C-alpha positions as CSV (number, residue, x, y, z in Angstrom):
1,M,58.9,61.3,30.1
2,K,56.0,61.7,32.5
3,T,55.0,58.4,34.1
4,D,52.5,59.5,36.9
5,G,54.2,57.1,39.2
6,L,53.4,54.1,37.1
7,V,56.0,51.3,36.6
8,P,55.9,50.0,33.0
9,E,54.6,46.5,32.6
10,H,57.1,44.0,31.3
11,W,56.1,40.6,30.0
12,L,58.5,37.9,28.7
13,C,58.3,34.4,27.3
14,E,61.7,32.8,26.5
15,R,62.1,29.3,25.0
16,S,65.3,27.5,24.4
17,G,65.3,24.9,21.6
18,E,61.5,25.2,21.1
19,S,59.7,26.4,18.1
20,V,56.7,28.1,19.7
21,A,56.5,30.8,22.4
22,V,53.2,32.2,23.7
23,L,52.9,35.4,25.8
24,N,49.6,36.2,27.5
25,I,49.0,39.7,28.7
26,P,45.9,40.1,31.0
27,A,43.4,42.9,30.6
28,S,43.6,46.1,32.6
29,L,40.2,47.3,33.7
30,S,41.3,50.9,34.4
31,R,43.3,52.1,31.3
32,D,44.4,51.7,27.7
33,R,48.0,50.6,27.3
34,V,50.6,50.7,24.5
35,F,53.2,47.9,24.2
36,D,56.5,47.7,22.4
37,V,56.6,44.1,21.3
38,D,59.9,42.4,20.3
39,V,60.2,38.9,18.9
40,S,63.6,37.3,18.4
41,L,64.6,34.0,16.9
42,Q,68.1,32.6,17.1
43,V,69.1,29.5,15.2
44,K,72.2,27.3,15.0
45,V,73.3,27.0,11.4
46,P,74.9,23.7,10.2
47,E,78.5,23.8,9.1
48,D,77.7,22.1,5.8
49,E,77.2,25.0,3.4
50,M,75.4,22.7,1.0
51,A,72.6,22.0,3.5
52,Q,70.3,24.7,2.0
53,A,69.4,25.8,5.6
54,W,66.7,28.4,6.2
55,H,64.7,29.7,9.1
56,G,61.4,31.5,9.4
57,L,59.4,33.4,12.0
58,S,55.7,34.0,12.2
59,L,53.8,36.2,14.7
60,E,50.1,36.0,15.6
61,V,48.3,38.5,17.8
62,D,45.0,37.2,19.2
63,G,45.0,34.4,16.6
64,K,45.5,36.7,13.6
65,S,48.6,36.7,11.5
66,Q,50.7,39.8,12.2
67,W,53.9,39.1,10.3
68,T,55.8,36.3,8.7
69,R,59.2,35.9,7.1
70,R,61.6,33.1,5.9
71,I,65.2,33.6,5.0
72,T,68.3,31.6,4.1
73,S,70.4,30.8,7.2
74,N,73.9,32.4,6.9
75,C,77.1,31.9,8.9
76,P,77.7,28.1,8.6
77,G,78.7,26.7,12.0
78,Q,77.5,29.7,13.9
79,T,74.2,31.4,14.6
80,D,71.8,33.5,12.6
81,G,68.4,35.0,13.5
82,L,65.4,37.0,12.7
83,D,63.9,39.9,14.8
84,Y,60.6,41.8,14.6
85,H,59.3,44.9,16.4
86,C,55.9,46.5,16.6
87,K,53.7,48.7,18.8
88,I,50.3,47.4,19.9
89,V,47.6,49.4,21.5
90,L,45.6,47.4,24.0
91,K,42.3,49.0,24.9
92,C,40.9,49.0,28.4
93,G,39.3,45.7,29.3
94,R,41.2,43.7,26.6
95,G,43.9,41.2,27.1
96,M,46.3,40.0,24.4
97,R,47.8,36.6,23.3
98,I,51.0,36.8,21.3
99,R,52.3,33.6,19.6
100,A,55.6,33.4,17.9
101,M,56.3,30.3,15.7
102,A,59.7,29.3,14.3
103,S,60.2,27.1,11.3
104,V,63.5,25.7,10.1
105,Q,65.2,23.4,7.6
106,A,68.7,22.1,8.4
107,S,69.1,24.9,11.0
108,V,68.1,24.3,14.6
109,V,66.1,26.6,16.9
110,A,68.4,27.8,19.7
111,R,66.2,30.5,21.3
112,L,62.8,32.1,20.7
113,V,61.8,35.2,22.7
114,V,58.6,37.3,22.9
115,E,58.9,40.4,25.0
116,A,56.3,43.2,25.6
117,T,57.1,46.4,27.4
118,Q,54.6,49.0,28.2
119,A,55.3,52.4,26.6
120,L,54.6,55.2,29.1
121,A,53.9,58.6,27.7
């Protein structure tokens, strides 16, 4: 992989016990960039199997819905989660705001992470 001496940008927003994580990436005035974006939600699942626990994750990029999913929480008394990955091209002069939102019923948000790493070609 040729990097021309550039160090890939790495941006991270990690929240423990919170249901919203926001990651702001500032604009570059000199080049287009491509980011690998990873979003991860980890929840604590109640021990009561009858709790009908579920958890969901939604992702917005610059205020527009990118992805959403809600699933039944499994592994009573342990943790469960949802993950999402995408590539985003960020044009020269443009910044980006990524917002991840967790929703739960009976389960409890343990950790919510939004991470963006620049892909160098």
